[in-house]
C-alpha positions as CSV (number, residue, x, y, z in Angstrom):
1,M,94.6,121.8,86.1
2,S,97.1,119.7,87.9
3,I,99.5,120.4,90.7
4,W,102.2,119.5,88.4
5,T,101.1,121.8,85.8
6,R,100.6,124.8,87.8
7,I,104.0,124.4,89.8
8,A,105.8,123.7,86.0
9,N,103.8,127.3,84.7
10,A,105.4,129.2,87.6
11,L,108.5,127.9,86.6
12,S,108.0,127.9,82.8
13,D,110.6,131.2,82.2
14,L,113.3,129.9,84.7
15,T,116.0,127.5,84.6
16,H,118.1,127.6,87.6
17,G,119.5,129.9,90.3
18,E,117.4,132.3,92.4
19,G,114.6,132.5,90.0
20,L,113.6,128.7,90.9
21,S,114.1,129.3,94.7
22,A,111.5,132.5,94.4
23,A,108.9,130.6,92.2
24,F,109.0,128.2,94.7
25,E,109.1,130.0,97.5
26,A,105.6,132.2,96.0
27,L,104.0,128.5,95.6
28,R,104.7,127.3,99.0
29,Q,102.7,130.7,100.4
30,E,99.2,129.4,98.6
31,P,97.1,128.1,101.1
32,E,96.3,124.4,99.9
33,Q,97.6,121.7,101.8
34,T,98.0,119.2,98.8
35,M,100.2,122.4,97.1
36,Q,102.7,122.9,100.1
37,F,103.1,119.1,100.6
38,T,104.0,118.5,97.1
39,I,106.2,121.4,97.0
40,G,107.9,120.9,100.5
41,V,108.2,117.0,99.3
42,I,109.8,117.9,95.9
43,G,112.3,119.9,97.3
44,L,113.6,117.1,100.0
45,F,113.3,114.0,98.2
46,A,114.8,115.8,95.1
47,K,117.8,117.0,97.0
48,V,118.4,114.0,99.0
49,A,119.0,112.1,95.9
50,K,122.0,114.7,95.2
51,A,123.3,114.7,98.8
52,D,126.1,112.3,98.1
53,G,127.2,113.6,95.0
54,Q,125.3,112.1,92.0
55,V,121.9,111.3,90.9
56,T,121.6,108.0,89.3
57,T,118.3,106.8,87.4
58,D,117.7,104.4,90.7
59,E,116.8,107.4,92.9
60,V,114.6,109.0,89.8
61,R,112.9,105.6,89.6
62,A,112.6,105.5,94.2
63,F,111.1,109.1,93.4
64,R,108.4,108.0,91.2
65,E,107.7,105.0,93.4
66,V,106.8,107.7,96.3
67,F,104.8,109.9,94.0
68,Q,101.8,108.6,92.0
69,I,102.2,111.0,88.9
70,A,99.6,110.6,85.9
71,K,101.1,109.8,82.5
72,K,99.6,113.7,81.2
73,D,102.0,115.4,84.0
74,E,105.3,113.0,83.6
75,A,107.1,115.6,81.3
76,H,106.3,118.7,84.0
77,A,107.2,116.7,87.1
78,A,110.5,115.3,85.3
79,R,111.1,119.4,84.3
80,V,110.3,120.3,88.4
81,Y,112.4,117.6,89.5
82,N,115.4,118.1,87.7
83,L,115.2,121.7,88.5
84,A,115.1,121.2,92.3
85,R,118.1,118.4,92.5
86,Q,120.2,120.6,91.1
87,D,121.9,120.5,94.4
88,V,121.2,120.5,98.0
89,S,121.4,124.0,99.2
90,G,118.0,125.1,100.5
91,F,116.5,122.1,101.8
92,E,116.1,122.9,105.2
93,T,113.3,125.9,103.3
94,Y,111.2,122.8,102.3
95,A,112.1,121.0,105.5
96,N,110.6,124.1,107.7
97,T,107.5,124.1,105.4
98,L,106.5,120.7,105.8
99,A,107.5,120.8,110.1
100,R,105.1,123.7,110.2
101,L,102.3,121.9,108.1
102,F,102.3,119.1,109.6
103,R,103.7,120.2,113.1
104,N,101.1,118.3,115.3
105,N,101.3,115.2,113.0
106,M,104.3,113.1,114.1
107,D,103.2,110.3,112.1
108,T,103.0,112.2,108.6
109,K,106.6,113.6,109.4
110,E,107.7,110.0,110.4
111,Y,106.5,108.6,106.6
112,L,108.4,111.7,104.8
113,M,111.5,110.4,106.9
114,E,111.1,107.0,105.8
115,G,110.5,108.3,101.7
116,L,113.5,110.1,102.1
117,F,115.4,107.0,103.1
118,H,113.8,105.3,100.2
119,I,115.4,107.3,97.6
120,A,118.7,107.5,100.0
121,I,119.1,103.7,99.5
122,A,118.0,103.4,96.0
123,D,121.4,103.2,94.6
124,G,122.5,100.2,97.1
125,K,124.2,102.3,99.3
126,Y,123.7,104.8,102.4
127,D,126.5,107.4,102.0
128,P,127.4,109.0,105.1
129,A,126.4,112.4,103.3
130,E,123.0,111.3,103.2
131,D,122.8,110.4,106.4
132,D,123.8,113.5,107.5
133,Y,121.2,115.3,105.3
134,I,118.3,112.9,106.9
135,Q,119.7,113.8,110.3
136,R,119.3,117.2,109.6
137,V,115.8,117.1,108.2
138,A,114.9,115.4,111.5
139,Q,116.2,117.8,113.7
140,I,114.0,120.5,111.4
141,F,110.7,117.7,112.0
142,E,111.8,117.6,115.6
143,I,112.0,114.1,115.7
144,P,114.1,112.7,118.6
145,D,117.2,111.2,118.2
146,A,116.0,107.8,119.4
147,E,113.1,107.7,117.0
148,F,115.2,108.8,113.7
149,R,117.6,105.7,114.7
150,R,114.9,103.4,114.7
151,I,113.2,104.7,111.6
152,R,117.1,104.1,109.7
153,A,116.9,100.5,111.1
154,R,113.4,99.9,109.7
155,C,114.9,101.5,106.0
156,V,118.2,101.1,105.7
157,P,119.7,97.2,105.1
158,D,122.5,97.6,106.7
159,A,121.5,99.7,109.7
160,P,121.5,97.5,112.6
161,K,118.2,96.1,113.2
162,D,116.4,94.6,116.1
163,S,112.5,94.5,115.8
164,Y,111.8,95.8,119.4
165,D,113.4,99.0,118.6
166,I,111.4,98.9,115.3
167,L,108.0,98.5,116.9
168,G,109.1,101.1,119.8
169,V,109.5,98.3,122.8
170,T,111.6,96.5,124.9
171,P,112.3,93.0,125.4
172,D,111.1,92.6,128.8
173,M,107.6,93.8,128.0
174,P,105.0,91.2,128.3
175,L,104.0,89.8,125.0
176,E,100.3,91.2,125.3
177,D,101.6,95.0,125.9
178,I,103.4,94.5,123.1
179,R,100.6,93.2,121.4
180,E,98.8,96.4,122.2
181,V,101.6,98.8,120.8
182,W,101.7,96.7,117.5
183,R,97.9,97.0,117.3
184,K,97.9,100.5,118.0
185,T,100.6,101.3,115.6
186,V,99.0,99.8,112.6
187,R,95.6,101.6,113.4
188,N,97.6,104.7,113.5
189,T,99.2,103.8,110.3
190,H,96.4,102.1,108.4
191,P,96.2,103.6,104.8
192,D,92.5,103.7,104.7
193,R,92.7,105.8,108.1
194,L,95.2,108.2,106.4
195,M,93.3,108.5,103.3
196,A,89.8,109.2,105.5
197,Q,91.9,112.4,107.0
198,G,92.5,113.6,103.8
199,L,96.3,113.4,103.4
200,P,98.1,113.4,99.8
201,E,98.3,110.2,97.8
202,E,102.1,110.1,98.5
203,A,101.8,110.1,102.5
204,I,99.7,107.0,102.0
205,T,102.4,105.1,99.6
206,L,104.7,106.0,102.7
207,A,102.5,104.5,105.1
208,T,101.8,101.5,103.8
209,K,105.6,100.6,103.6
210,K,105.6,101.5,107.2
211,M,102.9,99.2,108.0
212,M,104.7,96.1,106.3
213,A,108.1,97.1,108.6
214,I,105.8,97.3,111.7
215,N,104.2,94.2,110.8
216,R,107.3,91.9,110.2
217,A,108.8,93.6,113.1
218,W,105.9,91.7,115.3
219,E,106.0,89.0,113.6
220,E,109.8,88.5,114.2
221,I,109.0,89.2,117.7
222,T,106.1,86.5,118.3
223,Q,108.9,83.8,116.6
224,I,111.4,85.0,119.3
225,H,108.7,84.5,122.3
226,S,107.5,81.0,120.8
227,N,110.8,79.8,121.0
228,T,112.0,80.6,124.3
């Protein structure tokens, strides 16, 4: 039985309100890491789409880009997502679940942040309410403010961008030192490495997006150095 089927079965007699929260809470207690991960991400990702007051088809599509959903599970996944996105209340529960699950894994928490940004900007704008929501999640994840700004610069088109910030280096560092930071980041971010650790497919998808941004930043920095 797939994760989506198990979740849908738990919600089979529920439509809204406390019953939905109670069902999610019960499933959240299951020891299986993939189940806890999926429950937490559904809650966070569905609710960020509602943070600006409306859920668009673009945001729903962005959710599906992060989650790899089998054809047979599409109906179950759609129902769970639609119930979770009814309002933003209670998102801290899901954030705390993921923070606990990955308390010693900052990389995965950063991938989740990138997924939230991916959905938030899917409708072509980044609303202040969405920024407040994602910042609050970052605080629960214990992500430093400077790192939050770096992730936002990487993910939000209109955010101030600086390749050095994205890579986590400074312009006064020697290029070889920056190269080492880039290499280490790529190694730690590579999807194959994360797959070997047993992380869910959703985390692998987000890692791929991060690695692309890191590589773009490195290319821009090398171009800057070649012109000086």
